[in-house]
Backbone as CSV, one residue per row, in Angstrom:
resi,resn,N_x,N_y,N_z,CA_x,CA_y,CA_z,C_x,C_y,C_z
1,SER,63.100,10.806,138.439,62.564,12.408,137.608,61.101,12.395,137.695
2,GLU,61.495,13.264,137.006,59.559,14.210,136.644,58.447,12.833,137.094
3,PRO,57.141,13.198,137.679,56.336,11.928,137.880,55.462,12.766,136.378
4,THR,54.844,12.061,135.367,53.951,12.579,134.130,52.923,12.722,135.116
5,VAL,52.128,13.969,135.039,51.058,14.293,135.493,49.670,13.837,134.611
6,ILE,48.642,13.483,134.739,47.573,12.922,133.529,46.441,13.568,134.028
7,PRO,46.592,14.519,133.688,44.709,15.278,134.194,44.185,14.599,133.233
8,THR,42.578,15.077,134.161,41.410,14.781,133.334,40.489,15.834,133.925
9,ILE,40.226,15.646,132.769,39.441,17.490,132.428,38.289,17.049,132.441
10,PHE,37.281,17.718,133.085,35.870,17.527,133.203,35.120,19.104,133.038
11,ILE,34.585,19.451,132.427,34.004,20.534,132.090,32.138,20.152,131.841
12,PRO,30.909,20.695,132.674,29.501,19.915,132.561,28.744,20.840,131.567
13,PRO,28.527,20.641,130.719,27.752,21.229,129.696,26.881,22.105,130.274
14,THR,26.624,22.893,129.275,25.543,24.282,129.774,25.291,24.590,128.386
15,THR,23.957,25.447,128.360,23.171,25.613,127.098,23.361,27.414,127.350
16,GLU,24.158,27.925,128.237,23.817,29.651,128.281,25.354,29.781,127.893
17,ALA,24.775,30.815,126.422,25.809,31.836,125.888,26.977,31.848,126.804
18,PRO,28.167,31.792,126.533,29.327,33.042,127.456,29.104,34.789,127.525
19,ALA,29.475,35.253,128.308,29.649,37.132,128.822,30.280,36.961,128.022
20,VAL,30.215,38.585,127.284,30.521,39.023,126.289,30.720,40.300,126.830
21,PRO,32.076,40.629,127.013,32.489,41.832,127.690,32.047,43.690,126.575
22,THR,31.354,44.332,127.445,31.034,45.071,126.639,32.125,46.508,125.993
23,THR,33.245,46.256,127.175,34.053,46.878,126.940,35.648,46.351,127.917
24,GLU,36.143,47.504,126.932,37.963,47.139,127.529,38.360,47.110,128.749
25,PRO,38.797,46.191,129.661,39.706,47.233,131.186,40.811,48.131,130.346
26,THR,40.386,49.286,131.330,41.311,49.751,131.660,41.949,50.304,132.823
27,THR,41.891,49.747,133.911,42.353,49.898,134.914,43.333,48.122,135.219
28,GLN,44.806,48.389,135.392,44.624,46.800,135.908,44.636,46.307,137.202
29,ALA,44.224,45.459,137.645,43.586,44.608,138.646,45.389,44.623,139.713
30,PRO,44.305,44.970,141.200,44.984,45.319,142.210,45.736,43.785,142.594
31,ALA,47.183,44.031,143.275,48.322,42.291,143.495,47.081,41.461,144.686
32,MET,47.312,40.748,144.201,46.814,39.417,144.635,47.217,39.479,146.677
33,VAL,46.445,39.541,147.559,47.486,39.224,149.031,47.508,37.872,149.100
34,THR,49.200,37.886,149.286,49.962,37.188,148.944,50.520,36.698,151.014
35,GLU,50.788,35.924,150.989,51.066,34.782,153.048,51.693,33.880,152.581
36,TYR,52.835,33.780,152.412,53.604,32.412,152.728,53.428,32.087,154.228
37,ALA,53.577,31.089,154.492,53.904,30.638,155.655,54.518,29.847,156.488
38,ASP,55.459,29.798,157.527,56.002,28.664,158.380,56.079,28.656,159.645
39,GLU,56.580,28.185,160.266,56.657,28.416,161.922,57.499,29.608,161.811
40,THR,58.363,29.665,161.193,59.170,30.802,161.958,58.225,32.090,161.427
41,VAL,57.519,32.383,160.403,56.576,33.460,160.470,55.854,33.221,160.874
42,TYR,54.736,32.469,161.123,53.488,32.028,162.063,53.684,30.744,162.667
43,PRO,53.554,30.825,163.796,54.394,29.789,164.503,52.944,29.296,164.425
44,THR,51.411,29.136,164.645,50.806,29.164,164.897,49.878,29.449,163.121
45,LEU,48.399,28.885,163.054,47.862,28.957,161.950,46.621,30.075,162.199
46,ASP,46.631,30.049,163.628,45.694,31.762,163.690,46.079,32.274,163.797
47,MET,47.632,32.412,163.425,48.173,33.608,163.405,48.656,34.160,161.806
48,ILE,47.936,33.257,160.711,47.997,33.372,159.512,46.840,34.877,159.013
49,PRO,47.125,35.847,158.315,45.797,37.059,158.389,44.762,36.698,158.001
50,ARG,43.917,36.823,157.899,42.391,36.178,157.458,42.249,36.386,155.317
51,ASN,42.959,37.904,155.541,42.354,38.402,154.691,43.664,37.622,153.145
52,ALA,44.452,37.041,153.426,44.735,36.699,152.472,44.244,35.838,151.100
53,GLN,44.934,36.001,150.211,43.630,35.343,148.920,44.853,34.144,148.284
54,LEU,45.894,34.004,148.156,47.937,33.799,148.362,47.179,33.295,149.376
55,LEU,47.614,31.819,149.553,48.246,31.166,150.633,49.196,30.104,150.286
56,VAL,50.765,29.775,150.548,51.305,28.834,150.205,52.339,28.785,151.425
57,PHE,51.933,27.498,152.005,52.747,26.830,152.918,53.810,26.521,152.712
58,ARG,55.315,26.878,153.110,56.299,26.511,152.503,56.830,24.976,153.114
59,SER,57.650,24.374,152.458,58.330,23.330,152.469,58.866,22.837,153.497
60,ASP,58.539,22.339,154.431,58.414,20.879,155.517,57.946,21.815,156.440
61,SER,56.678,22.809,156.302,56.447,23.336,157.035,55.413,22.727,158.303
62,TYR,54.858,23.175,159.634,53.565,22.397,160.092,53.939,20.951,160.285
63,SER,54.918,20.571,160.441,54.428,18.614,160.895,53.686,17.886,161.884
64,ASN,53.903,19.180,162.277,52.952,18.939,164.451,51.528,18.755,164.540
65,ILE,51.396,19.667,162.919,50.009,19.215,161.928,48.896,18.524,161.769
66,ILE,48.164,17.686,162.895,47.190,16.474,162.915,46.018,16.563,162.269
67,GLU,45.202,17.622,162.165,44.351,18.377,161.662,44.201,19.336,161.274
68,LEU,43.779,19.507,159.889,43.790,21.014,159.217,42.678,21.615,158.631
69,ASP,41.787,22.296,159.502,40.801,22.853,158.832,41.122,24.176,158.037
70,LEU,40.845,24.867,156.934,40.707,25.877,156.682,39.837,27.020,156.004
71,SER,38.678,27.375,157.325,37.259,27.684,156.804,37.801,29.219,157.030
72,ASP,38.360,29.598,157.232,37.829,30.917,158.207,39.216,31.884,157.295
73,PHE,39.022,31.815,156.011,39.898,32.964,155.375,39.003,33.271,154.102
74,PRO,37.718,34.360,154.139,36.589,34.683,153.556,37.032,35.042,152.301
75,ASN,38.202,35.397,151.807,38.921,36.279,150.604,39.338,35.239,149.683
76,LEU,40.189,33.994,149.836,41.179,32.660,149.768,40.644,32.847,148.354
77,VAL,41.518,32.071,147.415,41.344,32.537,145.936,42.341,30.923,145.613
78,SER,43.593,30.722,146.457,44.363,29.671,145.676,45.238,29.366,147.408
79,VAL,45.577,28.163,146.933,45.980,27.513,148.211,47.171,26.629,147.797
80,VAL,48.499,26.695,148.194,49.579,25.843,147.661,49.953,25.336,148.854
81,PHE,50.342,24.172,148.928,51.768,23.386,149.933,52.442,22.436,149.006
82,GLU,53.189,23.241,149.074,55.041,22.980,149.411,55.414,21.607,149.680
83,SER,56.431,21.133,149.224,56.388,20.012,149.461,56.962,19.882,150.939
84,SER,56.144,18.239,151.390,56.522,17.827,152.176,55.724,18.656,153.995
85,SER,55.138,20.067,153.092,54.150,20.370,154.555,52.896,19.451,154.693
86,PHE,53.192,19.381,156.064,52.118,19.378,156.553,51.852,17.512,156.490
87,LYS,53.578,16.893,157.195,53.712,15.462,156.710,52.984,14.930,157.767
88,ASN,52.529,15.169,159.106,52.162,14.156,159.671,50.423,14.570,159.688
89,ALA,49.907,15.248,159.183,48.058,15.445,159.104,47.682,14.124,158.610
90,GLN,46.244,14.397,159.452,45.528,12.544,159.059,44.111,12.908,158.454
91,SER,43.975,14.734,158.258,43.046,15.205,157.753,43.173,16.071,157.678
92,VAL,42.396,17.004,156.681,42.110,18.359,155.752,41.355,18.654,155.205
93,SER,40.860,19.403,155.576,39.272,20.225,155.468,39.518,21.809,154.560
94,ILE,38.823,22.442,153.380,39.350,23.060,153.523,37.610,23.701,152.522
95,THR,36.993,24.990,153.330,35.178,25.307,153.006,35.853,26.816,152.178
96,SER,35.360,26.907,151.443,36.008,28.281,150.445,35.380,28.258,149.873
97,PRO,34.185,29.394,149.677,33.298,30.030,148.423,33.744,30.912,147.562
98,THR,35.497,31.185,147.711,35.804,31.912,146.546,37.218,31.262,145.802
99,LEU,37.119,30.301,146.609,39.009,29.547,146.616,38.332,28.966,145.351
100,THR,39.614,29.250,144.646,39.587,28.585,142.346,40.926,27.329,142.104
101,SER,41.675,27.082,142.817,42.739,26.162,142.773,43.820,25.881,144.279
102,VAL,43.726,24.703,144.217,44.908,23.451,145.554,45.450,23.327,144.702
103,THR,46.666,23.761,144.815,48.043,22.567,144.616,48.713,22.130,145.797
104,PHE,48.038,20.430,146.074,48.916,19.264,147.057,50.778,19.373,146.366
105,GLY,52.138,19.859,146.972,52.990,19.562,146.057,53.468,18.245,146.582
106,PRO,54.540,17.587,145.926,55.111,16.028,146.386,55.155,16.038,148.172
107,ASP,55.028,14.709,148.561,55.023,14.016,149.768,54.546,14.918,151.055
108,THR,53.691,15.855,150.722,52.821,16.827,151.469,51.435,15.686,151.758
109,PHE,51.031,16.113,153.375,50.501,15.238,154.199,50.107,13.569,154.261
110,TYR,51.743,13.357,154.051,52.099,12.176,154.272,52.162,11.164,155.004
111,GLY,51.174,11.410,156.073,50.662,11.132,157.217,50.718,9.569,157.498
112,GLU,51.166,8.124,158.809,50.671,7.662,158.386,49.482,6.678,158.739
113,ALA,48.439,7.615,159.323,47.503,7.016,159.460,46.619,6.656,158.000
114,LEU,45.886,5.551,157.597,45.524,5.250,156.241,44.176,5.639,156.416
115,ASP,43.378,5.628,157.271,41.801,5.771,157.279,41.552,7.701,157.250
116,GLY,42.581,8.778,157.006,41.935,10.490,157.223,40.961,10.377,155.953
117,ALA,40.932,11.771,155.636,40.042,12.011,154.351,40.178,13.426,154.631
118,LEU,40.115,13.833,152.741,40.511,15.142,152.639,38.420,15.886,152.004
119,THR,37.891,16.940,152.635,36.861,17.660,152.228,37.255,18.504,151.339
120,LEU,36.854,19.023,150.135,36.517,19.696,149.149,35.435,20.457,148.877
121,TYR,34.594,21.672,150.270,33.417,22.054,150.261,33.863,23.706,149.559
122,THR,33.829,23.437,148.386,34.449,24.750,147.302,33.708,25.068,146.121
123,PRO,32.715,25.786,146.159,32.232,25.477,144.519,32.371,26.259,143.690
124,ASN,32.972,27.126,143.637,34.119,27.598,142.747,35.528,26.997,142.194
125,LEU,35.488,25.968,142.570,37.004,24.996,143.217,37.105,24.691,140.988
126,GLN,38.119,25.272,140.891,38.377,25.211,139.122,39.823,24.154,138.864
127,SER,40.201,24.361,140.293,41.970,23.280,139.161,42.327,22.795,140.517
128,VAL,42.639,21.038,141.126,43.861,20.888,141.684,44.638,19.711,141.144
129,THR,45.650,20.133,141.907,46.226,19.423,141.393,47.758,18.848,142.653
130,PHE,47.724,16.812,142.617,48.011,16.198,143.371,49.127,15.990,143.066
131,GLU,50.653,16.153,143.054,51.786,15.931,142.599,52.444,14.870,143.281
132,SER,53.503,14.300,143.136,53.595,12.957,142.960,53.650,12.508,145.244
133,ASN,53.026,11.142,145.229,52.943,10.998,146.710,52.653,12.192,147.688
134,ALA,51.536,12.509,147.184,50.894,13.465,148.098,49.667,12.728,148.449
135,LEU,49.326,13.155,149.655,47.959,13.244,150.480,47.938,10.981,151.008
136,HIS,49.000,10.845,151.622,48.834,9.313,151.221,48.111,8.546,152.257
137,PHE,47.424,9.960,153.224,47.020,9.171,154.596,45.012,9.257,154.031
138,VAL,45.364,9.773,153.210,43.231,9.842,152.753,43.109,8.579,151.926
139,ARG,42.103,8.178,152.990,41.224,7.266,152.044,40.197,7.384,151.847
140,SER,39.489,8.502,152.067,37.849,9.194,151.472,38.453,10.537,151.304
141,ILE,36.987,11.160,149.946,37.664,11.910,149.852,35.989,12.480,149.024
142,HIS,35.925,13.569,149.912,34.496,14.034,149.827,34.133,15.836,149.398
143,LEU,34.128,15.628,147.870,33.571,16.901,147.369,32.416,17.080,147.405
144,ARG,32.006,18.622,148.038,30.299,18.980,148.286,30.459,20.434,147.785
145,ALA,29.583,20.264,147.120,28.586,21.705,146.533,29.747,22.475,144.942
146,LEU,30.663,21.340,144.372,31.381,21.947,143.521,30.299,22.476,142.562
147,SER,30.616,23.718,141.726,29.771,23.702,140.609,30.403,24.366,139.513
148,ALA,31.546,24.662,139.507,32.566,25.481,138.288,33.261,24.248,137.521
149,PRO,33.806,24.653,135.916,34.206,23.674,135.332,35.455,23.204,136.569
150,ALA,36.324,21.880,136.617,36.885,21.175,137.483,37.806,20.899,136.609
151,GLN,39.035,20.703,136.937,39.836,19.914,136.333,41.045,19.508,137.679
152,PHE,41.208,17.992,137.929,42.106,17.685,138.433,42.926,17.074,137.795
153,ALA,44.373,17.269,138.208,45.828,16.597,137.905,46.345,15.616,138.765
154,VAL,46.829,14.338,138.629,47.009,13.567,139.473,47.863,12.954,139.083
155,TYR,49.120,13.004,139.528,50.586,12.677,139.878,50.859,11.062,140.718
156,ASN,51.612,10.531,139.852,51.937,9.194,140.859,52.422,9.137,141.941
157,GLY,51.701,7.756,142.212,51.913,7.910,143.687,51.084,8.526,144.644
158,ALA,50.088,9.638,144.451,49.340,10.514,144.610,47.838,9.639,145.137
159,LEU,47.669,10.005,146.078,46.322,9.655,146.697,46.144,8.193,146.866
160,THR,47.503,7.298,146.731,47.519,5.729,146.548,47.183,5.368,148.095
161,ASN,46.066,5.969,148.340,45.219,4.456,149.764,43.865,5.070,149.489
162,VAL,43.517,5.911,148.545,42.197,6.247,148.287,40.698,5.025,147.417
163,LYS,40.160,5.291,148.568,38.843,4.530,149.125,37.967,4.470,148.363
164,THR,37.300,5.435,148.843,35.859,6.068,148.234,36.306,7.788,147.963
165,ILE,35.184,8.301,146.913,34.912,9.686,146.867,33.673,10.060,146.958
166,TYR,33.151,10.662,147.912,31.959,11.394,148.027,31.283,12.102,147.718
167,TYR,30.299,12.703,147.633,29.851,13.679,147.081,27.995,14.529,147.775
168,MET,28.333,15.620,147.718,27.053,16.029,148.371,27.079,17.063,147.512
169,ASN,25.687,17.830,146.461,25.275,18.895,146.085,26.029,19.003,144.904
170,THR,26.574,17.973,144.284,27.402,18.291,143.203,27.036,16.823,142.106
171,TYR,27.366,17.139,140.587,26.966,17.169,139.877,27.695,15.188,140.158
172,VAL,27.285,14.094,139.737,28.350,13.137,139.839,29.691,12.898,138.615
173,GLY,29.602,14.179,137.873,30.685,14.034,137.115,31.666,14.381,138.000
174,TYR,32.066,15.171,138.495,32.646,15.295,139.391,33.441,14.870,140.012
175,ALA,32.975,13.443,141.083,33.374,12.081,141.210,33.962,11.400,140.109
176,ASN,33.191,11.379,138.974,34.071,10.602,138.712,34.751,11.218,137.849
177,ALA,35.276,11.547,137.471,36.658,12.878,136.491,37.885,12.412,137.889
178,LEU,37.377,12.429,138.797,38.387,12.790,139.852,39.312,11.017,139.858
179,ALA,37.879,10.655,139.699,37.970,8.762,140.413,39.450,8.172,139.394
180,ALA,38.537,9.003,137.705,39.400,8.878,136.606,40.570,9.119,136.148
181,ALA,40.938,9.969,137.004,42.642,10.711,137.405,43.314,9.839,138.248
182,ILE,42.797,9.656,139.057,43.264,8.711,139.829,43.936,7.700,139.156
183,SER,42.853,6.291,138.386,42.401,5.793,138.118,43.901,5.391,137.121
184,SER,44.323,6.699,136.585,44.921,7.497,135.493,46.599,7.518,136.344
185,SER,46.297,7.780,136.825,47.750,7.905,137.840,48.868,6.439,138.483
186,GLY,48.106,5.942,137.955,48.661,3.966,138.380,47.479,3.743,139.530
187,HIS,46.445,3.774,139.984,46.320,3.627,141.350,45.446,2.239,141.023
188,ALA,45.688,1.246,141.757,46.003,-0.336,141.060,43.950,-0.672,141.349
189,GLU,43.415,-0.236,142.746,41.991,-0.402,143.100,41.047,0.239,142.715
190,LEU,40.033,-0.147,142.432,38.620,0.111,142.017,38.488,1.424,142.979
191,VAL,38.176,2.781,142.887,37.238,3.558,143.330,36.201,3.739,143.230
192,ASN,35.330,3.502,144.474,34.119,3.939,144.949,34.090,5.167,144.643
193,ILE,32.253,5.499,143.841,31.876,6.051,144.034,30.314,6.093,145.317
194,VAL,29.917,7.548,145.618,28.819,7.935,146.596,28.583,8.775,146.427
195,GLU,27.392,8.132,146.960,26.665,10.194,147.108,25.917,10.111,148.712
196,GLU,26.878,11.263,149.311,25.902,11.763,150.641,25.248,11.917,150.585
197,ILE,24.074,12.562,151.050,22.860,12.819,151.447,23.113,14.105,152.602
198,ASP,22.472,15.182,152.144,22.490,16.876,153.368,21.465,16.363,154.572
199,ALA,21.961,16.132,155.735,20.740,15.787,156.403,19.830,17.013,156.576
200,ALA,20.750,18.443,156.740,20.405,19.610,156.729,19.295,20.146,155.228
201,ALA,19.181,19.905,154.425,18.540,19.674,153.085,17.351,18.818,153.268
202,SER,17.098,18.008,154.092,16.019,16.454,154.001,14.936,16.983,154.886
203,ALA,15.398,17.583,156.198,15.168,17.603,156.932,13.455,18.386,157.258
């Protein structure tokens, strides 16, 4: 049966009034540049076009990748990892000023190493979905520079080995919200929340 998603929503308070558009849009937005990636289309990750806005990694793709670093897609808006993609990965890092949503499908990043890390350096991130049994290898999560209202949805069995959530240049509420979502999904152990110090900023 389908696992029940238990989203925890955190929206930081604001004193600013929402912007009100003065005119109705008259033109349709251009289609998003979408890339569907697997080894048959792009044998290596370096071959994926860097102008992608929606990047979809196909099911069962890239099982040979151990470390994934998505940091050189300047227009990236959304990333979807379909089921069982990157199933042997031991670390994943996403750095993007434009990214708003990430979906980790079921059994993605299901590596055997249990000391791996997930890093999200994503100031405009608004939505993250962790489907069943996703990111089995992750022991620590690093949230950096999150500033947009964010929603975390954690399915049963996802992030089961997470011990610590670190946050840097990010309001602690984001880390707390993710920890609450993980606990609500059935995570038995307490998830620690730790602030990381930006060495460059304090130098």
